[in-house]
C-alpha positions as CSV (number, residue, x, y, z in Angstrom):
1,M,0.0,0.0,0.0
2,T,2.8,2.5,0.9
3,G,4.7,1.7,-2.2
4,Y,1.6,2.2,-4.4
5,L,0.8,5.5,-2.7
6,V,4.4,6.8,-3.2
7,R,4.3,5.8,-6.9
8,R,0.9,7.5,-7.4
9,L,2.1,10.7,-5.7
10,L,5.2,10.8,-7.9
11,Q,2.9,10.3,-11.0
12,L,1.0,13.4,-10.0
13,I,3.9,15.7,-10.8
14,P,4.1,15.1,-14.6
15,L,0.3,14.8,-14.8
16,L,-0.2,18.2,-13.2
17,V,2.5,19.7,-15.4
18,G,0.7,18.4,-18.5
19,I,-2.6,19.7,-17.2
20,S,-1.1,23.1,-16.5
21,I,0.3,23.4,-20.0
22,L,-3.1,22.5,-21.6
23,V,-5.0,24.9,-19.4
24,F,-2.5,27.7,-20.1
25,L,-2.7,27.2,-23.9
26,M,-6.5,27.0,-23.8
27,L,-6.7,30.3,-21.9
28,Q,-4.3,32.0,-24.3
29,M,-6.5,30.8,-27.2
30,T,-9.7,32.4,-25.9
31,P,-10.8,35.6,-27.7
32,G,-9.8,38.9,-26.2
33,G,-7.3,39.3,-23.4
34,P,-6.8,41.0,-20.1
35,L,-6.4,44.4,-21.8
36,A,-9.1,43.9,-24.4
37,S,-11.4,46.5,-23.0
38,S,-8.6,49.1,-23.1
39,E,-7.6,48.1,-26.6
40,A,-11.1,48.2,-28.0
41,P,-12.1,51.0,-30.5
42,G,-13.2,54.1,-28.7
43,A,-11.2,53.3,-25.6
44,T,-8.1,55.3,-26.6
45,G,-9.5,58.3,-24.8
46,R,-9.0,56.6,-21.5
47,I,-5.5,55.1,-22.0
48,T,-2.8,55.9,-24.5
49,A,-1.0,53.4,-26.7
50,E,2.2,54.0,-24.7
51,E,0.5,53.2,-21.5
52,L,-1.0,50.0,-23.0
53,E,2.4,48.9,-24.1
54,R,3.9,49.5,-20.7
55,M,1.0,47.4,-19.2
56,R,1.7,44.6,-21.6
57,N,5.4,44.6,-20.7
58,R,4.6,44.7,-17.0
59,Y,2.4,41.6,-17.2
60,G,4.7,39.9,-19.7
61,L,2.0,39.7,-22.3
62,N,4.5,40.5,-25.1
63,D,6.7,37.5,-24.2
64,P,6.4,34.3,-26.3
65,L,3.9,31.8,-24.9
66,H,6.5,29.4,-23.7
67,V,8.3,32.2,-21.8
68,Q,5.1,33.3,-20.2
69,Y,4.3,29.7,-19.1
70,L,7.8,29.1,-17.7
71,N,7.7,32.4,-15.8
72,W,4.3,31.4,-14.3
73,A,5.6,27.8,-13.4
74,K,8.8,29.1,-11.8
75,D,6.8,31.6,-9.7
76,L,4.3,28.8,-8.7
77,F,7.2,26.5,-7.7
78,R,8.4,29.3,-5.3
79,G,4.9,29.6,-3.8
80,D,3.9,32.7,-5.8
81,W,0.6,32.1,-7.6
82,G,0.9,35.4,-9.5
83,T,-0.8,38.8,-9.3
84,S,-4.3,39.5,-10.5
85,F,-4.4,41.6,-13.7
86,N,-7.7,43.2,-12.5
87,T,-7.1,44.0,-8.8
88,G,-3.3,43.8,-8.5
89,R,-3.7,41.6,-5.5
90,P,-1.9,38.2,-5.0
91,V,-3.9,35.4,-6.6
92,F,-3.3,33.1,-3.6
93,D,-4.9,35.7,-1.2
94,M,-7.9,36.1,-3.5
95,I,-8.6,32.4,-3.7
96,M,-8.0,31.7,0.0
97,E,-10.6,34.4,0.8
98,R,-13.2,32.6,-1.3
99,I,-12.4,29.0,-0.6
100,P,-14.1,28.7,2.9
101,T,-17.4,29.8,1.5
102,T,-17.2,27.3,-1.4
103,L,-16.1,24.5,1.0
104,L,-19.0,25.3,3.3
105,L,-21.5,25.2,0.4
106,T,-20.1,22.1,-1.2
107,G,-19.5,20.3,2.1
108,I,-23.1,20.6,3.2
109,A,-24.3,19.6,-0.3
110,F,-22.0,16.5,-0.3
111,T,-23.2,15.5,3.2
112,A,-26.9,16.0,2.1
113,T,-26.3,14.0,-1.1
114,I,-25.1,11.0,0.9
115,L,-27.9,11.3,3.5
116,V,-30.6,11.5,0.8
117,A,-29.2,9.2,-1.9
118,I,-28.1,6.2,0.0
119,P,-31.4,5.5,1.8
120,I,-33.5,6.1,-1.3
121,G,-31.1,4.0,-3.5
122,L,-31.3,1.1,-1.0
123,I,-35.0,1.2,-0.7
124,A,-35.4,1.4,-4.5
125,A,-33.2,-1.7,-4.9
126,V,-34.8,-3.7,-2.1
127,K,-38.4,-2.7,-3.2
128,Q,-37.7,-3.2,-7.0
129,Y,-40.7,-2.6,-9.2
130,T,-42.8,-1.4,-6.4
131,Q,-44.5,2.0,-6.2
132,L,-41.6,3.3,-4.0
133,D,-39.1,2.2,-6.7
134,Y,-41.1,4.0,-9.4
135,I,-41.3,7.2,-7.4
136,A,-37.6,7.2,-6.6
137,T,-36.6,6.5,-10.2
138,A,-38.9,9.2,-11.5
139,I,-37.5,11.8,-9.0
140,A,-33.9,10.7,-9.9
141,F,-34.5,11.1,-13.6
142,I,-36.0,14.6,-13.0
143,G,-33.0,15.6,-10.9
144,I,-30.6,14.4,-13.6
145,S,-32.5,16.1,-16.4
146,V,-33.2,19.5,-14.9
147,P,-30.3,22.0,-15.5
148,S,-28.9,23.6,-12.4
149,F,-29.4,27.2,-13.6
150,W,-33.0,26.6,-14.4
151,L,-33.7,24.9,-11.1
152,S,-32.0,27.8,-9.3
153,L,-34.1,30.4,-11.0
154,M,-37.3,28.5,-10.4
155,L,-36.6,28.0,-6.7
156,L,-35.7,31.7,-6.4
157,Y,-38.9,32.7,-8.1
158,L,-41.1,30.4,-5.9
159,F,-39.6,30.6,-2.5
160,S,-38.0,34.1,-2.5
161,F,-40.1,36.3,-4.8
162,E,-43.5,34.7,-4.7
163,L,-43.7,33.2,-1.2
164,G,-41.0,35.3,0.4
165,W,-40.0,32.4,2.7
166,L,-36.3,32.4,1.9
167,P,-33.7,35.1,1.1
168,S,-32.5,35.3,-2.5
169,V,-28.9,36.3,-2.4
170,G,-25.7,36.1,-0.3
171,L,-25.1,34.1,2.8
172,E,-26.2,36.7,5.4
173,D,-28.8,39.5,5.8
174,L,-26.8,42.7,5.5
175,R,-29.8,44.8,6.5
176,T,-30.0,43.4,10.0
177,E,-27.3,42.6,12.4
178,H,-27.5,39.0,13.8
179,H,-25.8,37.5,16.8
180,G,-25.6,34.0,18.3
181,F,-28.4,31.6,17.4
182,S,-30.1,34.3,15.3
183,A,-26.9,34.5,13.1
184,F,-26.9,30.7,12.7
185,V,-30.6,30.7,11.6
186,D,-29.9,33.5,9.2
187,R,-27.0,31.6,7.6
188,V,-29.1,28.4,7.4
189,R,-31.9,30.2,5.6
190,H,-29.5,31.6,3.1
191,L,-28.0,28.2,2.5
192,I,-31.2,26.2,1.9
193,L,-31.7,27.1,-1.8
194,P,-28.1,26.8,-3.1
195,V,-27.6,23.6,-1.2
196,A,-30.8,22.2,-2.5
197,V,-29.8,22.9,-6.1
198,L,-26.4,21.3,-5.7
199,T,-27.8,18.3,-3.8
200,M,-30.6,17.7,-6.4
201,A,-28.4,16.6,-9.3
202,S,-25.8,14.9,-7.2
203,A,-28.3,12.9,-5.2
204,A,-30.2,11.9,-8.3
205,S,-27.2,10.5,-10.0
206,L,-25.9,8.7,-6.9
207,T,-29.4,7.2,-6.3
208,R,-29.4,5.7,-9.8
209,Y,-25.9,4.2,-9.5
210,L,-26.5,2.8,-6.0
211,R,-29.8,1.2,-7.1
212,S,-28.1,-0.5,-10.1
213,A,-25.1,-1.7,-8.0
214,M,-27.3,-3.0,-5.2
215,L,-29.6,-4.9,-7.7
216,D,-26.5,-6.7,-9.0
217,V,-25.3,-7.5,-5.5
218,L,-28.7,-8.7,-4.2
219,S,-28.9,-11.3,-6.9
220,Q,-25.6,-12.9,-5.7
221,D,-25.6,-16.4,-4.1
222,Y,-24.1,-15.2,-0.8
223,V,-27.0,-12.9,-0.3
224,R,-29.5,-15.7,-0.9
225,T,-27.5,-17.8,1.5
226,A,-27.5,-15.1,4.2
227,R,-31.3,-14.9,3.9
228,A,-31.6,-18.7,4.0
229,K,-29.7,-18.8,7.2
230,G,-32.2,-16.6,8.8
231,L,-30.3,-13.3,8.9
232,S,-32.5,-10.2,9.2
233,E,-33.1,-8.1,6.1
234,T,-31.4,-5.2,7.8
235,V,-28.2,-7.2,8.4
236,T,-28.3,-8.9,5.0
237,V,-28.8,-5.7,3.0
238,G,-27.3,-3.1,5.3
239,I,-24.0,-4.9,6.1
240,H,-23.3,-7.8,3.7
241,A,-24.8,-6.5,0.4
242,F,-24.2,-2.8,0.9
243,K,-20.5,-3.3,1.7
244,N,-19.9,-4.9,-1.7
245,G,-22.3,-2.6,-3.5
246,S,-20.5,0.4,-2.1
247,I,-17.4,-0.3,-4.1
248,T,-19.0,1.1,-7.2
249,I,-20.4,4.0,-5.3
250,V,-16.9,5.1,-4.1
251,T,-16.1,6.0,-7.7
252,I,-19.2,8.1,-8.1
253,L,-18.6,9.8,-4.8
254,A,-15.0,10.6,-5.7
255,L,-16.2,12.3,-8.9
256,E,-19.1,14.0,-7.1
257,I,-16.7,16.2,-5.1
258,P,-15.2,17.9,-8.2
259,D,-18.6,18.1,-9.7
260,L,-20.0,20.0,-6.8
261,F,-17.2,22.5,-7.2
262,I,-18.1,22.9,-10.8
263,G,-21.8,23.2,-9.9
264,A,-20.8,25.9,-7.4
265,V,-19.8,28.1,-10.4
266,I,-23.4,28.3,-11.5
267,V,-25.0,28.4,-8.1
268,E,-22.7,31.0,-6.6
269,S,-23.3,33.3,-9.6
270,I,-27.1,33.0,-9.5
271,F,-27.3,33.4,-5.7
272,A,-24.6,36.1,-5.5
273,I,-22.5,34.1,-3.1
274,S,-18.9,35.3,-2.9
275,G,-17.1,31.9,-3.3
276,M,-14.5,30.5,-5.6
277,G,-17.1,29.7,-8.3
278,R,-18.2,33.3,-8.5
279,L,-14.6,34.4,-8.5
280,F,-14.0,32.1,-11.5
281,V,-16.9,33.7,-13.5
282,E,-15.7,37.2,-12.6
283,S,-12.1,36.4,-13.6
284,A,-13.3,34.7,-16.9
285,N,-15.2,37.8,-17.9
286,L,-12.2,40.0,-17.3
287,R,-9.7,37.5,-18.8
288,D,-7.8,37.5,-15.5
289,Y,-5.4,34.7,-16.5
290,P,-3.5,34.3,-13.2
291,V,-6.7,33.9,-11.2
292,L,-8.1,31.5,-13.7
293,M,-4.9,29.4,-13.7
294,G,-5.0,29.2,-9.9
295,I,-8.6,28.1,-9.7
296,L,-8.3,25.6,-12.6
297,M,-5.2,24.0,-11.1
298,I,-6.9,23.6,-7.8
299,S,-9.9,21.9,-9.5
300,S,-7.6,19.6,-11.5
301,T,-5.7,18.7,-8.4
302,L,-8.9,17.9,-6.6
303,V,-10.0,15.5,-9.4
304,I,-6.7,13.7,-9.2
305,V,-6.6,13.4,-5.4
306,C,-10.2,12.2,-5.2
307,N,-9.5,9.4,-7.7
308,L,-6.5,8.4,-5.7
309,L,-8.6,8.3,-2.5
310,A,-11.1,6.2,-4.3
311,D,-8.4,3.6,-5.2
312,L,-7.3,3.5,-1.6
313,I,-10.9,3.1,-0.3
314,Y,-11.4,0.2,-2.8
315,R,-8.6,-1.7,-1.0
316,M,-10.1,-1.0,2.4
317,L,-13.5,-2.3,1.3
318,D,-12.3,-5.3,-0.5
319,P,-8.8,-6.7,0.5
320,R,-8.9,-8.9,-2.6
321,I,-8.3,-5.9,-4.8
322,R,-4.6,-5.5,-5.5
323,L,-3.2,-2.0,-6.2
324,G,-0.7,-2.1,-9.0
């Protein structure tokens, strides 16, 4: 196990280098640039050509692409994530300010996904072709099919604008000062809608995969043997069957974490939540390449690490699995 973990960690280095090169080239190929608004026709009254050239030299935009990438990589190796073209602030500081909000949002959504999807998936598998199974399957298909942005807008319209039950933007009420338990309740009320949107798609997908995996496991001989020996349905399904069925679910959960971060881009933008997802959208609109590179590298690293954790959990769940 230790040798496998060391090899996988060493493989992360060239993989992340390759990803960073691809991300850097893709950003450079996007239309416009960080100074596009200043270079546009009619913008010369605000800034002169000489000032534009000085700005391009300052940010290294006149250097060849490979020189720009190498300069960025060397700075990153030294712990310098670069400076935002838009604000002039260190990229690391800007991202670290936003990450706690995104972690709070996605962490609650991930927990809610597990708490909702696992019981429903198990019930749908055990009660196959019953009314409960049909209802769970229908809800899951709806959750998978409905776009997050549309669901966000519909929930906002219904619960915020029409009924007035829940706040529409942000994570706290700026009009009233809250303390203690009142502040906690206010935060919960602001989190309900964005968490519900993130949970809907994730729980729907996980429910379908869990149901399919459990149906395959419940048809195995050892499950029939356990039932024939008189073991209760709770022990048979909840312990013996679920442990083997959960091996497939580990892969889905490992991918759900990065997916939640991606979904946060849409949710944070619609609900005006100042997290990393909203920072990504703002930086993309302004072509703020250093900030975009920082966020995309964090997302890429998260995907790789989650897959590594999934492989390690496989081994814990089933000792017969050999890690190469």
